[in-house]
N, C-alpha and C positions, 0 to 999 in steps of 0.2 A: 662212522669213524666219528668221535667226539672231536667236536671244535677246538683248537687250541691257540691262543695269540700272546705275542709278547707285547707288553704295554709300558709306557712312561711312569714310573714311579715320582712322587713328590720331589727327592734328593737329586734327581737327574739321572738315576739310574733306570733300569728295567727290570721288569719280573714276568713270569712266564704266569698265564692264566689258562686253565681248562674250563671251557663255557659247560652248563649244566646240559644235559638232555633238554630239550623242548618239554615243557608243562603241556598236558592234555588237556587243556580247559576246552571244555564244551558249550558251545552256542545254546542260550535258552529257547523255549519255544514264544517266548514272549515277554514283557518287561516285568519286575518285581512286583509283588501285591503290598508288601509291607511298608515298603516306601518310595516315594517319587524321586527319580533320580535322575539329573543332567549332565552329561560333560561338555563344556566348554571345548570346542574345538579350535582348532589352530586352522590357517589359512595356507594353501601352498603355492609359492609363487609360480609365475611363469619364469623359466629357467632362460628363454631369450629375450626378456622384458630386462631393460634398466632399475634394477632394483637399488639402486643407490638412494642415501637418505634424501628425502623431500621429493623423490621421482612420485608420479601417479603410480598407485597400486594397479598391477594386472597379474591375475589370477592365473593357475592353472587350473581352470574347471573341472577338468573332468576327475584330476586326482584330488580337489579339495571336496567336490562332491561325494568321491570315493571313501575318504577319511569319514564323513558323515553316515553313510551306508554300512561302514563298518561299525561304529557307535552304535546304530539303530540295530544291528545282528545282535549285539551283544545284549540285546534288552534295555540299554541306556536311550533315554532322550539326548536331543541335541539341543544345546545354548548357544544360538547363532549371534555371530557379530559382537561377541563380548569383548573383554580387555583379551582375552586369550587369541583372540584374532585381529590382535594390534590395532584395536582401536584406541586412535590417540598415537601410535606406533609404528605408522605407516600405510594403515589401511584407510583412506579416504571416505568422503561420504558418495561419493559416484561410487565407489566399488562395493562398498557396504550394502548401498539400496540391489544392487546386483545381486550380491551375496543370499541378502535376505529373500528376494523374489525366489532364487535359484532353490535355494536349500527349503521352502515354506513348499515348493511344488512339488520337491523329491520327498518330502515328509508326506504330504498328504497323497500321494502315489503309493508309497509303500507303508502307508500305516503309521508312519512314527513319531514318537512326541516332540516339540520343537515350543521353543521361546527363542525369542530375539531380541538383541539390545536397542533401545530408543536414548539417542543423548542429544548431544545441541551442537554434534561437529559438525554441523552446514556451515556452523558461521565461522568467520575468516577471521575475528577480532573481539577484543569482550566488548559488548555491546555499551549500550549508553542506559539502557532501560530492564528491569525485570521484565516487561512486556516482551521484550525482544527472545528472552530466554523461555520464555510462556510459549512463545510461538513456536520458538525451534523446537524444543519437545514436543508440543502438539503434532507438528508436521510428521516426526518421526515416530510417535506413538499410533499415529493414523495409519501413517504406510505400514508399519509392522503388521497392524491388526488386520488392514484389507488384504494382505498377504496372506492369512491365514492362522499366523503364529500368535501366542502371548506375547505381550510386551513386558519388559522389563526396561523400567524405568532406570537408566545407569546415573551415577552420579557426575555431576556437569562441572567441569574445569571453568565456565563462563560464569556458573552461577556462583563459584567458590571464590571468584576474583571479583567478583560486584557487590555481592551479599555485604550488608553491614553487622547482620545478626541473625538470632533466630529467625525472627518475624520475617524477613524477607525470603528466608528457605519456606517457614510457613506458607507466605503469601503464594510461592511460585508452584509448590508442588499441590496445594488444596487446589489450583485453578487446573492443574495438569488431569489432576484424578476426578473432578468434576466434568472435564470435558472427553473423558477416556470413553470409547464404546463399550469396554468390556474391563473386568479386573484384571489389573497388572498386578508385577512383582516390583517392589522396590529393593533397590540396590545400594547399600552401603559399601561401599568400597576404602579402606584404611588407606593412611598416606605412605604406609609403606608397600603398595603397590604404586602410588601414584602419588610424590611430594605435593603437586598440584591441589590436592585434596585437603590438604591440613588445615583442621578447625571446620569441618562441614558440618552441617546442621545448626551452625553458629558458634561452637565454642572449640577450642582445644581442648578442653576438659570433657572425658569422656562420658562421665555420667550427666552433666550438663546436656550434651548432644544425645546422649542416648532418654533423656527425659524430653525432648524435643521430637525426636523420632517416635517414640512410643505416642506420645499426644497426636502427633498426625496419623499414626495407624489407628487409633482408637475412634477419633473422629469421622474416619472415612474408611471404616473397618468394610463395609459394601462394595469398597472399590478394589480392595487388596485381596489379591489371591495369598502372598506370601512376600516374605521379606527374605533377600539374600545378604547375607551379613560376612564380611570379607574383611575380620580384625586381626585372624590369628589369636584370638584371646578366648578360650575354650570358656572360661568363668562368666566372661561376660555373657555371651552368648547362652548357657543355660539361665542366666537371670532373666535375658531378655525374652525367652521361652515363656516364661510366668508372668511377664510384665504383659505380652500382646492379648489382643482379643481371642479367644479360643478357636475361631475361626481361621483365624490366618496364620499361616504354616509358616515356620523356619527354616530355609534350605540355608544348609551350612555353604559358607564358602572357605572354610577355615582349613586350608591345604597341608596343615600339624595335626590335627586332632580329631580328622573326621573320623576314626571308626568308633571312639567313645560317644562322638556327638549325635552320628548316625543310629548308634545304638540306643541311646539314651539311658534314662534312670529309674525305668519301670512307670514314669507317668507321664514324662515327655520325652518326646525326641524330636531331631533335627531331619529334615528330607536332605537332599543334595543337588547342589548346584556348583561345581568343581572342575576346575581347571587341570586337577589330578588325575580325575576318572579320564581326560583322553590320553593319559599315558598310563594308565593302568586297568584299562577297559575290562580286559579278559577275567583280572584277580577280583574286581570291582563286581561283576557279573556273576560270578561264582559265590562270592561272600553273602551277596544280597539273596542270593537262591536258599544259603543256609540259612539266613535270616528268616526267609519266607518258611522254612522247614521247622521254626521254630527251636532251632541250634545256634543260639548267640554264640556259645564257644566257638564253635566251627566257622561262624562270620568274624570273630576276631583273629583267629590262628591266621586264615586267608588276609584278612586285609591290612593287620597290623605288620605282617612281612613284605609290604609295601610303603609302610611310613617311612624308613630310610633315605629311598629314593625319592618320594615327592618333598621331605624334608631338604634334601638336598637340591630338587630343581628349583626350590622355590626360596632358597638361601639370599641372602642380602648379595648384592640388589636386587631385591624382588623383581619389579618391573620385568626383568631379561628370563624370568622362567620359560617364555616363549620358545626360548633359543633350545632348550633342554627337551622340547614337547616334540619340535619341530625333527629334532636332530633323534630321539628317539623312532618317530615316524618314519625316518630314513632309513634306520640301520633295520627296521622291521620291514621294508619294501613298500611302505606306505606313498611315497613321493619317490622321483624321480632322481631327484639329488637334494642335497641339503642346502637350498637357497631360501631366503627369505624376503619379503617385501621390506623396504627400508634398510635394506644392508643389517638387518637382524641376526644375521645367521655369525655377524663377528660379535654376538652381546655376552657371549661366555668365552672363558678361555679354553687352552690346549687341557689342562688340568681337570676342569670342571667337566667338560664332555667324557674325558675318559673314566673319572669316578662315577659319572650317570649311567655308563656302559657298564661299569662294575655291577652296581645296584639293582641294574634292570636285570642282568644275568641271575644275581641271586635273589630276586624275586621270580625266576621263572618268567621273565615278560620279553624273552629275545624271544619270538616266533620260530625264526629259520635261525640259531645261531652260525652254521655256515654262511650263510648269506652275512648276518650281522658284524661275523668277524672280517670278511672280505672289505666291505663298506668300513668298516673300524681301520684297517689298514692302508686304505686309500686315503682317509681323512688324516691320517698320522704321515701319509707321505707328502701332503701336501702342505702340513703343518711343518713338515722337517723334521719332527721327534720319530721316525719311525723307528720300532723296535730293531 
């Protein structure tokens, strides 16, 4: 029997919704061949822990690792310990170390692809010198690589607070790249994701910042596997693909324009490292199989249908997109409760999450509509806005 639910509407009323029959997504036999793709995975909080803001992060390890195995089963790689996993928003360095260690071991056991974030968040204050930033980066890069994952050198709030210009960024990153034991991915995260990163690469002028970023990559191309660009600016990413050395991959982090960026323009394309893929994994997998089959129209038909959901999840204030991803995971049975470390389950309002539910249904991404409807009713009961 088709699942039905009554949902609140923006004007204070209610409206019925008949959910779609579940889409018969098929798990692939392996990862896509035409593009390298990573889904940035969220973490599942221990529901018995003190998940208030500022409390040490305690994870439900079974559920957290099951999320990763689900992503691998769809042929996607896992981007571990990135901003989707609440780096800087509840996930402390002690929990991050254990997360990377466990996930890398699981990836090795099942043959899954994995990269993991290396930052400077073990520092408890803005350091006095750039040497301290370099040392913090070096510690985390070395740890990630010892665990068997490719390191993603994430943007550093500490460096952003300390640097006085582009030269300081170049000085730090050049040392980190020289000391890295294997090629890394460089991550440029825009200030829409983290306001503390405004002016990264030494300038609020994005053209000037791009010049610095490109110069660094050309000077150390042998140490850079690729770059992950999260600026939500498709034209800038296309231009960056033209400016970078041909050996350096571009992993799109644009959760608004990923279909066209991954498809490419016939000359160049982006690979993917996306938080959105954690929410749309079955559709992303199916779309990439169409691209492998030289069916770009089929690829776009599937993936374009997910864009309204992704744009909604990543709407301003963008840092709270993690809340919607965890909510959808709960609706789909991927975690026992809707609880997040640092209290981030309160990061979005009822209206936002109701619309996420509607859009996930429209995209065929509610895997068990009956379960999703039951859980949505329970959420609305707690919120005091039951239909």
